[in-house]
N, C-alpha and C positions, 0 to 999 in steps of 0.2 A: 390604795397607792395610785398615784397619778404619774403616767409615763409620757416622755416626749421622745419621740424616735429620730428626730432631725440629727444632722452631723454637726459637729463642733464649728465648722466652717461658716456656718449660716447663723451661729447662735448671735454674733453681735448686731444683726439686723432685727432681731426678735425684741419684742416689749412685754412687759407685764409678766403675767403667769406663764407664757411661752418658754421664758427661761428655767422653767422648774423641770427638772428630770424626773423627780420622785418625792412622794412624801410618805415616809414610814411612820407609823403609829404603833406604840407598844403600851399596853395598859398594866400599870403597876399593882401594888398590893392593896391600894385603897380606892376611895371614891374619886370621881373627878372634881375639880375645885373650880371656882369662879376667877381664879388668877392664873395668867399664863406670862412667864418670862420668855422673852425671845433674846437669844445669844447669837449674833453672826459669828462665823468662824472661818479662817482659813490656815490651815497647818496649826491647829490648836489642840492635838490629840492628847498630850500630856496634860493640858490645862483642863480639857474637859472632863477627863477622868479623875481629876481631883476637884473640880467644881461642883459637878453633878451629885456626888455623895454629900458635899457641904450643903447644898440645898435642901436635902431631905432632913437636916438637922434644924431648920427654921421652926419658930413656934406657930407658923401658919402653913397651911399645906399649899403647895403650888404644883402647876404643871409647867413643862419646859419644852421650848422648841429650838433646837439647834438648826439654824440657818446657814448651810455650809456651802461654799464656793468651789466645790469639786476639789476639797484638799488632797493633795498627792500623799499625805501622810496618814490618810485613813480616819480623819477626824469623824466623820459621820458614822462609820462602822463602830468605832470606839465608843461613841455616844450610845448606840443601841446595845452594845454588851452591858451598859450600865443600867438599863432599863428595868431589869428584874429587881433590883434593889430599890427602886423608887416608889414611893407610895401612890402616885398618880400617873397621869399620862406623859409620855415622852414622844414628841414629834420630831422627825429629823427631815427637814427639807433640804433637798439636794438640788443645787444649780449645776449647769453644765461647765461654767468656767468662773473665773474671777471677774465680776463685772462691777464691784464696788460696793462700798457700805450703804449708800443711799438706795440704790435699786434692790439691795438685799433686804433692808428693811421694808421697802415698799411691797416687794413680793410676798414676804411673810406676812405682813399686815393684812393684806388683801386676800391672800390664801386662808387666813385664819377667820377673818370676818365673813368669807363666803362659806366656809365648811364647818367652822366651829363657833357660831354666833353666841354661845351662851356664856362666853367670858366676859366678865365685868371690869376686870382690870387687866392691862396689858403692861408689861415692864420691859424696858429696854436695858441691857447691860453687857458689858464686855467679858470675855471668858478667862482673862488673864488676872484676875484677883485685885486689878486696880479698883474695882468697884466691890466694896465690902459687901458680902451677902447678908451680914447681920443688920444692915441698914435697911433691907427689903420691907420688913413689917412697917416701920414709920413711913417709908415712901407711900406704901399702900394706904396707909390711915389718912396721909394727907391729900393723896390723889382722890380717895373717896370724897373728901371735905371739899377739895377746891377744883377738881377736875384734872390737873395737871402737878405733878411734883417732880422736882429736879435735885438730883443729888449734885450739890454746888460746892466748889473748891473756894469760892470768892465771896461768900458771906461770912459773917461772924462765927467762928468755930470751924470753919473749913480749912483746910491746908495741903500742902504737897510736900511732906517732910522728906521725900527721898530725891528731890530734883536739885540740881545745880543751879546756879544764878542764871545763866544763859536761858536755860528751859523755863524758869519761872518769868524772866522778863519776856521772853517770847509769847508764852501762853497768856499771862496776865495782861501784857500790852495788847495782844489780839483780841481778848474780850473786852477790854476797855474801848479799843477801837469800834468793834462791832456794835456796842452799846451806845456810843457816842453818835455814830451814824444813823442808826435807826431812831434815835431820840430827837435827830433833826426832822424826821418825818412824823414822829410820834413821841411828843416830849414826855408823856407818861409811861414810856416803854419801860419796864423794871429789871428785866433779867441780868444779872451779872455774869452768871457763867453759861454763855450761850453755845459753847462748844462742848459742854458735859454731854456723855453719851448715857447716863445713868438717869432714865425717866421712867415715871410711872403715870399711866394714863386711865381716866375712866372712858371706856369703849365710845360711849356716845360723843366725847369730845373728840377722840381720835378719828371717829367717822366724819366728823365735820372738817377737821383738818385734813384729811385725805381727800376732801373735795376740791382742795386748792391746788394750783399749778405748783407743785413741789419739784424743785429743781437742785441741782448741785449734789455733790457727793461728800463724804467726809465730815469736817467740821462745817462747812457751808450747809450741807443738808441738816444738820443737827440744829443750827441756828434757824433755818427756816421753819422747822417743826414748832419751835418755840415762838417765834414771831407770829405764825399764823393762829397758834393757840389765843395768844395776847389779842389779835384783831378779832377773833370771834367772841371775845368776851371771857377768856379763861387764862387771865395772866398766871403763868406757872409761879407756883410757890416753890421757893429754895429752901432746901434742907442741907445743913452744912455736913460735909463729909471729909474725911481723910482719905486723900487719893494717894495710893501706893503705886510703885513702879510695878510693872508686870514681873512676875516670878519665872516665868517660862516663855519661850517663843521670842519673835523679833516684831519691833513695832513696825507698823505699815505706813507711817507718815512719809510723805514725799513733797517735792516742791510744787507739784500741781495741786495737791490738795491745800497748800498755803496760799498759793496765788488766786485759787478760786474762793478761799475765805476772805481774802481782801476784797474781792469784787462783789461778792454776794450781798452785804448790808445795802450797798447801793442799788442794786437790781431789787430788791425786796422793798426797800422804801419807795422807790420810784412806780413800782407796779402796784403797791398798795395805794398810793395817791392817784394813780390813774384809775383805778377802779372805786374810788370814793365818790 
């Protein structure tokens, strides 16, 4: 376990692993695996209590990290209570506050690569069952072959059956916009679902992406990850998924995340051209 003893008032000025309060690891019934799923959470207790048992039913063994932003509902403790029934390792990374999706993933990635370097595949997914756990084996297979695999709503076979017209237009339009802008700078840029958060990485590819100046949070951060993978020679392969509305909890989308997503493709494109 790693501990940070600073007060919450000072946490906003911290960066990187300093935001981490503790990392608890529990060993389950089986051997460790080369696959780790990272799940960011904030007030997702009911979801993780259902999702963690579901992950034990996959036809491939996986370890899991719950990366929790100090959930008042006790999400981290609920996850640890599930550890005894899991076949591999469960890590619960606890941060002192709600610092956002982008920094949550960055802190988790960097802790894992520093302390658990044996993982060959790292997967990003949400806790709310909008990402179907049964798609994980296929994403792993594609990531092993191509370096990066994305669960995509916007390739043939992908869909969002629970959404109303307004949400479909907002999401699909935002992705068309991001791809159009990035193609102005890199005409061969292929990704159609830039805002997908269901991603599998070979760790050597992720390590290279983490060397880039990743900025943004939410949708913008997810776009940046895919764009930098493309820039280093690993264009993400897209796997069609059926994206369901969350079963429990509340969506964390806000207007600031949307504004950031509008500006990010321009920033990424200009930055990549400046470094060329």
